DRENVOGU-56570 format. One record per atom (N, C-alpha, C): residue number from 1; residue in one letter; chain; x negated, y, z negated. Coordinates in steps of 0.1 Angstrom, whole numbers, always signed. Layout:
N
<NUM,'a','A',<X,Y,Z>>
...
***
This chain:
197
<1,'m','A',<-8,-12,+0>>
<1,'m','A',<+0,+0,+0>>
<1,'m','A',<-9,+13,+0>>
<2,'e','A',<-5,+22,+8>>
<2,'e','A',<-13,+34,+9>>
<2,'e','A',<-11,+43,-3>>
<3,'p','A',<-22,+49,-8>>
<3,'p','A',<-20,+58,-20>>
<3,'p','A',<-11,+70,-16>>
<4,'a','A',<-3,+74,-26>>
<4,'a','A',<+6,+86,-24>>
<4,'a','A',<-2,+99,-26>>
<5,'p','A',<-2,+108,-17>>
<5,'p','A',<-10,+120,-18>>
<5,'p','A',<-6,+129,-30>>
<6,'d','A',<+7,+129,-34>>
<6,'d','A',<+11,+138,-45>>
<6,'d','A',<+10,+132,-59>>
<7,'t','A',<+4,+120,-60>>
<7,'t','A',<+2,+114,-73>>
<7,'t','A',<-8,+121,-81>>
<8,'p','A',<-5,+125,-94>>
<8,'p','A',<-15,+132,-102>>
<8,'p','A',<-27,+123,-105>>
<9,'r','A',<-39,+127,-102>>
<9,'r','A',<-51,+119,-104>>
<9,'r','A',<-62,+128,-111>>
<10,'c','A',<-73,+121,-115>>
<10,'c','A',<-84,+128,-121>>
<10,'c','A',<-89,+138,-111>>
<11,'p','A',<-94,+150,-116>>
<11,'p','A',<-98,+160,-107>>
<11,'p','A',<-110,+157,-98>>
<12,'w','A',<-119,+147,-102>>
<12,'w','A',<-131,+144,-95>>
<12,'w','A',<-128,+136,-82>>
<13,'v','A',<-116,+131,-81>>
<13,'v','A',<-113,+122,-70>>
<13,'v','A',<-113,+128,-56>>
<14,'g','A',<-108,+140,-54>>
<14,'g','A',<-107,+145,-41>>
<14,'g','A',<-93,+144,-36>>
<15,'r','A',<-91,+147,-23>>
<15,'r','A',<-77,+147,-18>>
<15,'r','A',<-76,+138,-6>>
<16,'l','A',<-64,+133,-4>>
<16,'l','A',<-60,+125,+8>>
<16,'l','A',<-57,+135,+19>>
<17,'p','A',<-60,+131,+31>>
<17,'p','A',<-65,+118,+36>>
<17,'p','A',<-80,+118,+37>>
<18,'h','A',<-87,+128,+34>>
<18,'h','A',<-102,+129,+36>>
<18,'h','A',<-110,+120,+26>>
<19,'d','A',<-105,+118,+14>>
<19,'d','A',<-113,+111,+4>>
<19,'d','A',<-106,+97,+1>>
<20,'i','A',<-101,+90,+11>>
<20,'i','A',<-94,+78,+9>>
<20,'i','A',<-102,+68,+1>>
<21,'m','A',<-115,+67,+4>>
<21,'m','A',<-123,+57,-3>>
<21,'m','A',<-124,+60,-18>>
<22,'m','A',<-126,+73,-22>>
<22,'m','A',<-126,+76,-36>>
<22,'m','A',<-113,+75,-42>>
<23,'v','A',<-102,+78,-35>>
<23,'v','A',<-89,+77,-41>>
<23,'v','A',<-86,+62,-44>>
<24,'r','A',<-89,+53,-35>>
<24,'r','A',<-87,+39,-37>>
<24,'r','A',<-95,+34,-49>>
<25,'y','A',<-108,+38,-49>>
<25,'y','A',<-116,+34,-60>>
<25,'y','A',<-110,+39,-73>>
<26,'h','A',<-106,+51,-74>>
<26,'h','A',<-100,+56,-86>>
<26,'h','A',<-87,+49,-90>>
<27,'d','A',<-78,+47,-80>>
<27,'d','A',<-65,+41,-83>>
<27,'d','A',<-66,+26,-86>>
<28,'d','A',<-76,+19,-80>>
<28,'d','A',<-76,+4,-82>>
<28,'d','A',<-87,-1,-91>>
<29,'e','A',<-98,+7,-93>>
<29,'e','A',<-110,+1,-100>>
<29,'e','A',<-115,+9,-112>>
<30,'w','A',<-116,+22,-111>>
<30,'w','A',<-122,+30,-121>>
<30,'w','A',<-115,+29,-134>>
<31,'g','A',<-121,+24,-144>>
<31,'g','A',<-115,+22,-158>>
<31,'g','A',<-108,+9,-160>>
<32,'v','A',<-108,+0,-150>>
<32,'v','A',<-102,-13,-151>>
<32,'v','A',<-112,-22,-159>>
<33,'p','A',<-108,-28,-170>>
<33,'p','A',<-118,-36,-177>>
<33,'p','A',<-124,-48,-169>>
<34,'l','A',<-137,-48,-169>>
<34,'l','A',<-144,-59,-162>>
<34,'l','A',<-149,-69,-172>>
<35,'h','A',<-148,-82,-169>>
<35,'h','A',<-153,-92,-178>>
<35,'h','A',<-161,-103,-170>>
<36,'n','A',<-166,-100,-158>>
<36,'n','A',<-173,-109,-150>>
<36,'n','A',<-188,-105,-149>>
<37,'d','A',<-197,-113,-153>>
<37,'d','A',<-211,-109,-153>>
<37,'d','A',<-216,-104,-140>>
<38,'r','A',<-212,-110,-129>>
<38,'r','A',<-217,-106,-116>>
<38,'r','A',<-211,-91,-113>>
<39,'d','A',<-199,-89,-116>>
<39,'d','A',<-193,-76,-114>>
<39,'d','A',<-199,-65,-123>>
<40,'l','A',<-202,-69,-135>>
<40,'l','A',<-208,-59,-144>>
<40,'l','A',<-223,-56,-139>>
<41,'f','A',<-230,-66,-135>>
<41,'f','A',<-243,-64,-130>>
<41,'f','A',<-243,-55,-117>>
<42,'e','A',<-233,-58,-108>>
<42,'e','A',<-232,-49,-96>>
<42,'e','A',<-230,-35,-100>>
<43,'l','A',<-220,-33,-109>>
<43,'l','A',<-217,-19,-113>>
<43,'l','A',<-229,-12,-120>>
<44,'l','A',<-236,-19,-129>>
<44,'l','A',<-247,-13,-135>>
<44,'l','A',<-258,-9,-125>>
<45,'t','A',<-260,-18,-115>>
<45,'t','A',<-269,-15,-104>>
<45,'t','A',<-265,-3,-96>>
<46,'l','A',<-253,-2,-92>>
<46,'l','A',<-248,+9,-85>>
<46,'l','A',<-248,+22,-92>>
<47,'e','A',<-245,+21,-105>>
<47,'e','A',<-246,+33,-114>>
<47,'e','A',<-261,+38,-115>>
<48,'g','A',<-270,+29,-115>>
<48,'g','A',<-284,+33,-115>>
<48,'g','A',<-288,+38,-102>>
<49,'a','A',<-283,+33,-91>>
<49,'a','A',<-286,+38,-78>>
<49,'a','A',<-281,+52,-76>>
<50,'q','A',<-270,+56,-83>>
<50,'q','A',<-264,+69,-82>>
<50,'q','A',<-273,+80,-88>>
<51,'a','A',<-282,+77,-97>>
<51,'a','A',<-290,+87,-104>>
<51,'a','A',<-295,+98,-94>>
<52,'g','A',<-291,+110,-97>>
<52,'g','A',<-295,+121,-88>>
<52,'g','A',<-287,+123,-76>>
<53,'l','A',<-277,+114,-74>>
<53,'l','A',<-268,+115,-62>>
<53,'l','A',<-254,+115,-66>>
<54,'s','A',<-245,+116,-56>>
<54,'s','A',<-231,+116,-59>>
<54,'s','A',<-225,+102,-58>>
<55,'w','A',<-215,+99,-66>>
<55,'w','A',<-209,+85,-66>>
<55,'w','A',<-204,+82,-52>>
<56,'s','A',<-199,+92,-45>>
<56,'s','A',<-193,+89,-31>>
<56,'s','A',<-204,+84,-22>>
<57,'i','A',<-216,+88,-23>>
<57,'i','A',<-227,+84,-15>>
<57,'i','A',<-230,+69,-18>>
<58,'v','A',<-230,+65,-30>>
<58,'v','A',<-232,+51,-34>>
<58,'v','A',<-220,+42,-30>>
<59,'l','A',<-208,+47,-33>>
<59,'l','A',<-196,+40,-30>>
<59,'l','A',<-195,+36,-15>>
<60,'a','A',<-200,+46,-6>>
<60,'a','A',<-199,+44,+8>>
<60,'a','A',<-209,+33,+12>>
<61,'r','A',<-219,+30,+4>>
<61,'r','A',<-229,+20,+7>>
<61,'r','A',<-227,+7,-1>>
<62,'r','A',<-216,+6,-8>>
<62,'r','A',<-214,-6,-16>>
<62,'r','A',<-214,-19,-9>>
<63,'d','A',<-208,-19,+3>>
<63,'d','A',<-208,-31,+11>>
<63,'d','A',<-222,-35,+15>>
<64,'g','A',<-230,-24,+19>>
<64,'g','A',<-244,-26,+22>>
<64,'g','A',<-252,-32,+11>>
<65,'y','A',<-249,-27,-1>>
<65,'y','A',<-256,-33,-13>>
<65,'y','A',<-252,-47,-16>>
<66,'r','A',<-239,-50,-14>>
<66,'r','A',<-235,-64,-16>>
<66,'r','A',<-242,-74,-6>>
<67,'r','A',<-243,-69,+6>>
<67,'r','A',<-249,-78,+16>>
<67,'r','A',<-264,-79,+13>>
<68,'a','A',<-271,-68,+10>>
<68,'a','A',<-285,-67,+8>>
<68,'a','A',<-290,-75,-4>>
<69,'f','A',<-281,-74,-15>>
<69,'f','A',<-284,-81,-27>>
<69,'f','A',<-277,-94,-30>>
<70,'d','A',<-275,-101,-19>>
<70,'d','A',<-269,-115,-20>>
<70,'d','A',<-256,-115,-28>>
<71,'g','A',<-247,-105,-26>>
<71,'g','A',<-235,-105,-33>>
<71,'g','A',<-237,-103,-48>>
<72,'f','A',<-248,-97,-52>>
<72,'f','A',<-252,-95,-66>>
<72,'f','A',<-252,-107,-74>>
<73,'n','A',<-256,-118,-67>>
<73,'n','A',<-259,-131,-74>>
<73,'n','A',<-271,-129,-83>>
<74,'i','A',<-268,-129,-96>>
<74,'i','A',<-279,-125,-106>>
<74,'i','A',<-291,-134,-105>>
<75,'e','A',<-289,-147,-103>>
<75,'e','A',<-301,-156,-103>>
<75,'e','A',<-309,-153,-90>>
<76,'r','A',<-302,-151,-79>>
<76,'r','A',<-310,-148,-66>>
<76,'r','A',<-317,-135,-67>>
<77,'v','A',<-311,-125,-72>>
<77,'v','A',<-317,-112,-73>>
<77,'v','A',<-329,-112,-83>>
<78,'a','A',<-328,-120,-93>>
<78,'a','A',<-339,-121,-103>>
<78,'a','A',<-351,-128,-97>>
<79,'a','A',<-349,-136,-87>>
<79,'a','A',<-360,-143,-80>>
<79,'a','A',<-366,-135,-69>>
<80,'y','A',<-362,-123,-66>>
<80,'y','A',<-368,-115,-56>>
<80,'y','A',<-382,-112,-59>>
<81,'g','A',<-390,-112,-48>>
<81,'g','A',<-404,-108,-49>>
<81,'g','A',<-407,-96,-40>>
<82,'e','A',<-420,-93,-38>>
<82,'e','A',<-424,-81,-31>>
<82,'e','A',<-419,-81,-16>>
<83,'t','A',<-418,-93,-10>>
<83,'t','A',<-412,-94,+3>>
<83,'t','A',<-398,-89,+4>>
<84,'d','A',<-390,-92,-7>>
<84,'d','A',<-376,-88,-8>>
<84,'d','A',<-376,-73,-10>>
<85,'v','A',<-385,-67,-18>>
<85,'v','A',<-385,-53,-20>>
<85,'v','A',<-388,-46,-7>>
<86,'d','A',<-397,-51,+1>>
<86,'d','A',<-400,-45,+14>>
<86,'d','A',<-388,-46,+23>>
<87,'r','A',<-381,-57,+23>>
<87,'r','A',<-369,-59,+31>>
<87,'r','A',<-358,-49,+27>>
<88,'l','A',<-356,-47,+14>>
<88,'l','A',<-346,-38,+9>>
<88,'l','A',<-350,-23,+12>>
<89,'l','A',<-362,-20,+12>>
<89,'l','A',<-367,-6,+15>>
<89,'l','A',<-364,-3,+30>>
<90,'s','A',<-363,-13,+38>>
<90,'s','A',<-360,-10,+52>>
<90,'s','A',<-345,-13,+56>>
<91,'d','A',<-337,-17,+46>>
<91,'d','A',<-323,-20,+49>>
<91,'d','A',<-315,-7,+51>>
<92,'p','A',<-309,-5,+63>>
<92,'p','A',<-302,+8,+65>>
<92,'p','A',<-289,+9,+57>>
<93,'g','A',<-285,-1,+50>>
<93,'g','A',<-272,-1,+43>>
<93,'g','A',<-273,+3,+28>>
<94,'i','A',<-285,+6,+24>>
<94,'i','A',<-287,+10,+9>>
<94,'i','A',<-296,+22,+8>>
<95,'i','A',<-297,+27,-4>>
<95,'i','A',<-305,+39,-6>>
<95,'i','A',<-320,+34,-8>>
<96,'h','A',<-329,+41,-1>>
<96,'h','A',<-343,+37,+0>>
<96,'h','A',<-351,+44,-11>>
<97,'n','A',<-351,+37,-23>>
<97,'n','A',<-358,+43,-34>>
<97,'n','A',<-365,+31,-41>>
<98,'r','A',<-378,+30,-40>>
<98,'r','A',<-385,+18,-45>>
<98,'r','A',<-382,+16,-60>>
<99,'r','A',<-383,+26,-68>>
<99,'r','A',<-381,+25,-82>>
<99,'r','A',<-367,+19,-86>>
<100,'k','A',<-357,+24,-79>>
<100,'k','A',<-343,+19,-81>>
<100,'k','A',<-342,+4,-77>>
<101,'i','A',<-348,+1,-65>>
<101,'i','A',<-347,-13,-60>>
<101,'i','A',<-355,-22,-70>>
<102,'v','A',<-367,-19,-74>>
<102,'v','A',<-375,-27,-83>>
<102,'v','A',<-367,-28,-97>>
<103,'s','A',<-361,-17,-101>>
<103,'s','A',<-354,-18,-114>>
<103,'s','A',<-342,-28,-113>>
<104,'a','A',<-335,-28,-101>>
<104,'a','A',<-324,-37,-100>>
<104,'a','A',<-328,-52,-101>>
<105,'i','A',<-340,-55,-96>>
<105,'i','A',<-345,-68,-97>>
<105,'i','A',<-349,-71,-111>>
<106,'g','A',<-356,-62,-117>>
<106,'g','A',<-360,-64,-132>>
<106,'g','A',<-348,-65,-141>>
<107,'n','A',<-337,-57,-137>>
<107,'n','A',<-325,-58,-145>>
<107,'n','A',<-318,-71,-144>>
<108,'a','A',<-318,-77,-132>>
<108,'a','A',<-313,-90,-130>>
<108,'a','A',<-320,-100,-139>>
<109,'r','A',<-333,-99,-140>>
<109,'r','A',<-340,-108,-149>>
<109,'r','A',<-336,-106,-163>>
<110,'a','A',<-334,-94,-167>>
<110,'a','A',<-331,-90,-181>>
<110,'a','A',<-316,-95,-184>>
<111,'v','A',<-307,-95,-174>>
<111,'v','A',<-294,-100,-176>>
<111,'v','A',<-295,-115,-178>>
<112,'l','A',<-303,-122,-171>>
<112,'l','A',<-305,-137,-174>>
<112,'l','A',<-309,-139,-188>>
<113,'g','A',<-318,-131,-193>>
<113,'g','A',<-323,-132,-207>>
<113,'g','A',<-311,-130,-217>>
<114,'i','A',<-303,-120,-214>>
<114,'i','A',<-291,-118,-223>>
<114,'i','A',<-281,-130,-222>>
<115,'q','A',<-279,-135,-210>>
<115,'q','A',<-270,-147,-209>>
<115,'q','A',<-276,-159,-217>>
<116,'q','A',<-289,-160,-217>>
<116,'q','A',<-295,-171,-225>>
<116,'q','A',<-293,-169,-240>>
<117,'d','A',<-294,-156,-244>>
<117,'d','A',<-294,-153,-258>>
<117,'d','A',<-279,-152,-263>>
<118,'m','A',<-270,-147,-255>>
<118,'m','A',<-257,-143,-260>>
<118,'m','A',<-246,-151,-253>>
<119,'g','A',<-249,-159,-243>>
<119,'g','A',<-239,-166,-236>>
<119,'g','A',<-234,-159,-223>>
<120,'s','A',<-232,-146,-224>>
<120,'s','A',<-228,-139,-212>>
<120,'s','A',<-232,-124,-213>>
<121,'f','A',<-234,-118,-202>>
<121,'f','A',<-236,-103,-201>>
<121,'f','A',<-223,-96,-206>>
<122,'d','A',<-212,-102,-203>>
<122,'d','A',<-199,-96,-207>>
<122,'d','A',<-198,-95,-222>>
<123,'a','A',<-201,-106,-229>>
<123,'a','A',<-200,-106,-244>>
<123,'a','A',<-210,-95,-249>>
<124,'y','A',<-222,-94,-243>>
<124,'y','A',<-232,-85,-248>>
<124,'y','A',<-227,-70,-246>>
<125,'v','A',<-222,-67,-234>>
<125,'v','A',<-218,-53,-232>>
<125,'v','A',<-206,-49,-240>>
<126,'w','A',<-196,-57,-241>>
<126,'w','A',<-184,-54,-248>>
<126,'w','A',<-185,-52,-263>>
<127,'r','A',<-196,-58,-268>>
<127,'r','A',<-197,-56,-283>>
<127,'r','A',<-200,-42,-287>>
<128,'f','A',<-205,-34,-277>>
<128,'f','A',<-208,-20,-280>>
<128,'f','A',<-195,-11,-282>>
<129,'v','A',<-184,-17,-278>>
<129,'v','A',<-171,-10,-281>>
<129,'v','A',<-162,-19,-289>>
<130,'g','A',<-167,-28,-296>>
<130,'g','A',<-159,-37,-305>>
<130,'g','A',<-150,-46,-298>>
<131,'g','A',<-153,-49,-285>>
<131,'g','A',<-146,-59,-277>>
<131,'g','A',<-133,-54,-271>>
<132,'r','A',<-130,-41,-272>>
<132,'r','A',<-118,-36,-266>>
<132,'r','A',<-120,-22,-261>>
<133,'t','A',<-112,-18,-251>>
<133,'t','A',<-114,-5,-244>>
<133,'t','A',<-112,+7,-254>>
<134,'v','A',<-121,+16,-254>>
<134,'v','A',<-119,+29,-261>>
<134,'v','A',<-110,+37,-254>>
<135,'q','A',<-98,+40,-260>>
<135,'q','A',<-88,+48,-253>>
<135,'q','A',<-89,+63,-257>>
<136,'n','A',<-95,+71,-248>>
<136,'n','A',<-96,+85,-251>>
<136,'n','A',<-83,+93,-247>>
<137,'r','A',<-82,+105,-252>>
<137,'r','A',<-71,+113,-249>>
<137,'r','A',<-76,+127,-246>>
<138,'f','A',<-81,+129,-233>>
<138,'f','A',<-86,+141,-229>>
<138,'f','A',<-76,+148,-220>>
<139,'n','A',<-75,+162,-222>>
<139,'n','A',<-66,+169,-214>>
<139,'n','A',<-72,+174,-201>>
<140,'k','A',<-85,+177,-200>>
<140,'k','A',<-91,+181,-188>>
<140,'k','A',<-105,+176,-187>>
<141,'l','A',<-110,+177,-174>>
<141,'l','A',<-123,+171,-171>>
<141,'l','A',<-134,+176,-180>>
<142,'d','A',<-134,+189,-183>>
<142,'d','A',<-145,+195,-192>>
<142,'d','A',<-145,+189,-206>>
<143,'d','A',<-134,+183,-210>>
<143,'d','A',<-134,+177,-223>>
<143,'d','A',<-142,+163,-224>>
<144,'i','A',<-144,+157,-212>>
<144,'i','A',<-150,+144,-212>>
<144,'i','A',<-165,+145,-214>>
<145,'p','A',<-171,+138,-223>>
<145,'p','A',<-185,+138,-226>>
<145,'p','A',<-193,+131,-215>>
<146,'s','A',<-206,+134,-214>>
<146,'s','A',<-214,+127,-204>>
<146,'s','A',<-222,+116,-211>>
<147,'r','A',<-221,+116,-224>>
<147,'r','A',<-227,+105,-232>>
<147,'r','A',<-221,+105,-246>>
<148,'t','A',<-222,+93,-252>>
<148,'t','A',<-215,+92,-265>>
<148,'t','A',<-225,+83,-274>>
<149,'p','A',<-223,+82,-287>>
<149,'p','A',<-231,+74,-295>>
<149,'p','A',<-231,+59,-290>>
<150,'e','A',<-220,+55,-285>>
<150,'e','A',<-219,+41,-280>>
<150,'e','A',<-228,+39,-267>>
<151,'s','A',<-228,+49,-258>>
<151,'s','A',<-236,+48,-246>>
<151,'s','A',<-251,+50,-250>>
<152,'e','A',<-254,+58,-260>>
<152,'e','A',<-268,+59,-265>>
<152,'e','A',<-273,+46,-271>>
<153,'a','A',<-264,+39,-278>>
<153,'a','A',<-268,+26,-284>>
<153,'a','A',<-270,+16,-273>>
<154,'l','A',<-261,+15,-263>>
<154,'l','A',<-262,+6,-252>>
<154,'l','A',<-275,+9,-245>>
<155,'s','A',<-277,+21,-242>>
<155,'s','A',<-290,+25,-234>>
<155,'s','A',<-302,+21,-242>>
<156,'k','A',<-303,+24,-254>>
<156,'k','A',<-314,+20,-263>>
<156,'k','A',<-317,+5,-263>>
<157,'d','A',<-306,-2,-264>>
<157,'d','A',<-307,-17,-265>>
<157,'d','A',<-311,-22,-251>>
<158,'l','A',<-306,-17,-241>>
<158,'l','A',<-309,-22,-227>>
<158,'l','A',<-324,-19,-224>>
<159,'v','A',<-328,-7,-227>>
<159,'v','A',<-342,-4,-225>>
<159,'v','A',<-352,-13,-233>>
<160,'g','A',<-348,-16,-245>>
<160,'g','A',<-355,-25,-254>>
<160,'g','A',<-356,-39,-248>>
<161,'r','A',<-347,-42,-239>>
<161,'r','A',<-347,-56,-233>>
<161,'r','A',<-353,-55,-219>>
<162,'g','A',<-358,-44,-215>>
<162,'g','A',<-366,-43,-203>>
<162,'g','A',<-358,-37,-191>>
<163,'f','A',<-346,-32,-193>>
<163,'f','A',<-338,-26,-183>>
<163,'f','A',<-344,-12,-179>>
<164,'r','A',<-341,-8,-167>>
<164,'r','A',<-345,+5,-162>>
<164,'r','A',<-333,+12,-155>>
<165,'f','A',<-334,+25,-154>>
<165,'f','A',<-323,+33,-149>>
<165,'f','A',<-310,+31,-157>>
<166,'v','A',<-311,+31,-170>>
<166,'v','A',<-300,+29,-179>>
<166,'v','A',<-300,+39,-190>>
<167,'g','A',<-302,+52,-187>>
<167,'g','A',<-302,+62,-197>>
<167,'g','A',<-288,+64,-202>>
<168,'p','A',<-286,+71,-213>>
<168,'p','A',<-273,+72,-220>>
<168,'p','A',<-262,+78,-210>>
<169,'t','A',<-265,+87,-201>>
<169,'t','A',<-255,+92,-192>>
<169,'t','A',<-251,+82,-182>>
<170,'i','A',<-261,+74,-176>>
<170,'i','A',<-258,+63,-167>>
<170,'i','A',<-250,+53,-174>>
<171,'c','A',<-253,+50,-186>>
<171,'c','A',<-246,+40,-194>>
<171,'c','A',<-232,+44,-197>>
<172,'y','A',<-230,+57,-199>>
<172,'y','A',<-216,+62,-201>>
<172,'y','A',<-208,+61,-189>>
<173,'a','A',<-214,+64,-177>>
<173,'a','A',<-207,+63,-165>>
<173,'a','A',<-203,+48,-162>>
<174,'f','A',<-212,+40,-165>>
<174,'f','A',<-210,+25,-164>>
<174,'f','A',<-198,+21,-173>>
<175,'m','A',<-198,+26,-185>>
<175,'m','A',<-188,+22,-195>>
<175,'m','A',<-174,+27,-190>>
<176,'e','A',<-174,+39,-184>>
<176,'e','A',<-161,+44,-179>>
<176,'e','A',<-156,+36,-167>>
<177,'s','A',<-165,+33,-158>>
<177,'s','A',<-161,+26,-146>>
<177,'s','A',<-158,+11,-149>>
<178,'a','A',<-164,+5,-158>>
<178,'a','A',<-162,-9,-162>>
<178,'a','A',<-150,-10,-172>>
<179,'g','A',<-144,+0,-175>>
<179,'g','A',<-132,-1,-184>>
<179,'g','A',<-135,-2,-199>>
<180,'l','A',<-148,-1,-203>>
<180,'l','A',<-151,-1,-217>>
<180,'l','A',<-145,+11,-224>>
<181,'v','A',<-144,+22,-215>>
<181,'v','A',<-138,+34,-220>>
<181,'v','A',<-127,+39,-210>>
<182,'n','A',<-116,+44,-215>>
<182,'n','A',<-106,+49,-206>>
<182,'n','A',<-107,+64,-207>>
<183,'d','A',<-113,+70,-196>>
<183,'d','A',<-114,+85,-196>>
<183,'d','A',<-105,+92,-186>>
<184,'h','A',<-95,+85,-181>>
<184,'h','A',<-85,+91,-173>>
<184,'h','A',<-78,+102,-182>>
<185,'p','A',<-78,+114,-178>>
<185,'p','A',<-71,+124,-186>>
<185,'p','A',<-56,+121,-187>>
<186,'v','A',<-49,+127,-197>>
<186,'v','A',<-35,+124,-199>>
<186,'v','A',<-27,+128,-187>>
<187,'s','A',<-31,+138,-179>>
<187,'s','A',<-24,+142,-167>>
<187,'s','A',<-25,+132,-155>>
<188,'c','A',<-34,+123,-156>>
<188,'c','A',<-36,+113,-145>>
<188,'c','A',<-26,+101,-146>>
<189,'f','A',<-21,+96,-135>>
<189,'f','A',<-12,+85,-135>>
<189,'f','A',<-18,+73,-141>>
<190,'r','A',<-31,+72,-141>>
<190,'r','A',<-38,+60,-146>>
<190,'r','A',<-40,+60,-161>>
<191,'y','A',<-37,+71,-167>>
<191,'y','A',<-39,+72,-182>>
<191,'y','A',<-28,+63,-188>>
<192,'r','A',<-32,+56,-198>>
<192,'r','A',<-22,+47,-205>>
<192,'r','A',<-24,+50,-220>>
<193,'p','A',<-14,+54,-228>>
<193,'p','A',<-16,+55,-242>>
<193,'p','A',<-18,+42,-249>>
<194,'p','A',<-24,+42,-260>>
<194,'p','A',<-27,+30,-268>>
<194,'p','A',<-13,+23,-271>>
<195,'s','A',<-14,+10,-271>>
<195,'s','A',<-1,+3,-274>>
<195,'s','A',<+3,+6,-289>>
<196,'g','A',<+16,+8,-290>>
<196,'g','A',<+21,+11,-304>>
<196,'g','A',<+19,+26,-308>>
<197,'g','A',<+13,+34,-298>>
<197,'g','A',<+10,+48,-302>>
<197,'g','A',<+16,+58,-293>>
***
């Protein structure tokens, strides 16, 4: 079903028909709780790739990233070597930044370590919000923080486990997009009040 142009959305989304990709991402994905390790790894990788860029640039290349990174199969990415780095640096479907590419490979290896220690990346990530979505109640975009104590704690722990491109701001964007936090303002049709409240 095509998104309705007059539906109230978050101000960062843009307008139809020009920003259909961002509108669909907002309507169908942003803030929806993720509990699949592969999906969480993909999202963390893409949020890291966004550093210094706009989300729309990364989102437009998501299919390219999925193809280039073997569907974000964690075990396969963790096994990448220098030949794969060179391949990725010449891939026209992704952003050519050696540090970000190398960090994605290292992060896959670190995810495997977390899976071994804690059973799943999902269990690890969600413990930073007590296992349930933090439901915020913001009235406007300016009210939404760029980092929180939870994102700082997640960032610190990830860095301690060898992750890169996981600063507190990147971690908070990851938490918002993966549904650990609901930051749709109350005016957005995707905002949902807490149950019983």
